[in-house]
C-alpha positions in Angstrom: 174.6 52.8 124.9 171.7 53.6 122.9 171.2 56.7 125.1 174.9 57.8 125.0 174.7 57.5 121.1 171.4 59.3 120.9 173.0 62.1 122.8 175.9 62.3 121.2 174.5 62.6 117.9 172.3 65.5 119.6 175.1 67.6 120.7 177.0 67.0 117.3 173.8 68.6 115.4 173.5 71.2 118.3 176.9 72.5 117.5 176.6 72.0 113.6 173.4 74.4 113.6 175.4 77.7 113.9 177.8 76.4 110.9 175.0 75.8 108.9 173.0 79.0 109.4 175.7 80.6 107.8 176.4 78.6 104.8 172.6 78.7 104.2 172.7 82.0 103.2 175.5 81.6 100.8 173.8 78.6 99.5 170.5 80.4 98.8 172.7 83.0 97.0 174.5 80.6 95.2 171.4 78.7 94.3 170.0 81.8 92.8 173.0 82.4 90.7 172.7 79.2 89.4 169.3 79.7 88.3 170.7 83.2 86.6 168.1 85.1 88.5 168.6 88.8 89.3 166.6 91.7 90.7 163.4 91.1 92.5 163.2 87.3 91.3 166.4 86.8 92.8 165.4 88.6 96.0 162.3 86.5 96.5 163.7 83.3 95.7 166.6 84.0 98.7 164.1 85.0 101.0 161.8 81.7 100.4 165.0 79.8 100.6 166.2 81.3 103.8 162.5 80.8 105.2 162.4 77.1 104.0 166.3 76.7 106.0 164.8 78.0 108.9 161.5 75.9 108.8 164.0 72.8 108.7 165.8 74.2 111.7 162.8 74.5 113.9 161.9 71.2 112.7 165.3 69.9 113.7 165.1 71.5 117.0 161.7 70.1 117.8 162.9 66.7 117.3 165.8 67.1 119.4 163.6 68.4 122.5 161.3 65.3 121.3 164.3 63.3 121.5 165.4 64.7 125.1 161.7 64.1 126.2 161.2 67.6 127.2 157.9 69.0 127.4 156.2 72.6 128.7 158.5 75.5 129.7 161.8 73.3 129.6 160.8 72.2 125.8 159.8 76.0 125.0 163.6 77.2 126.1 165.0 74.8 124.3 163.4 75.5 120.8 163.5 79.0 121.2 167.8 78.6 122.1 168.1 76.1 119.3 166.8 77.9 116.7 168.4 81.3 117.7 171.8 79.6 117.7 170.5 78.0 114.5 170.2 81.2 112.5 173.1 83.0 113.6 
C-alpha cells in the first residue's frame, strides 16, 4: 500500500512540474512587480528567481529518482528528462 501511495505521489508531482514551470516565471515577474523593481534590478531579480526555481526543480527530480531507487544511467536519464519537463 505504501508503494502505491508513493508511486501515485511521484506521478502527480511529475505531471504538475511542467505547469509549475510556466507559473514560476509569472511568479518571479509578479514578485519583482510587488517589490517595485524596474530596469536592471528587475532583470537581475527575475533571473535569480528563475535560477532558484530551476534548482528546486532539480532537487525535486533527484528526490523522485531516489524514491524510485534509480541509479547510474537510468537515474541520469530520468533526472535529465524530469528537469527538462519541469522547465518547459
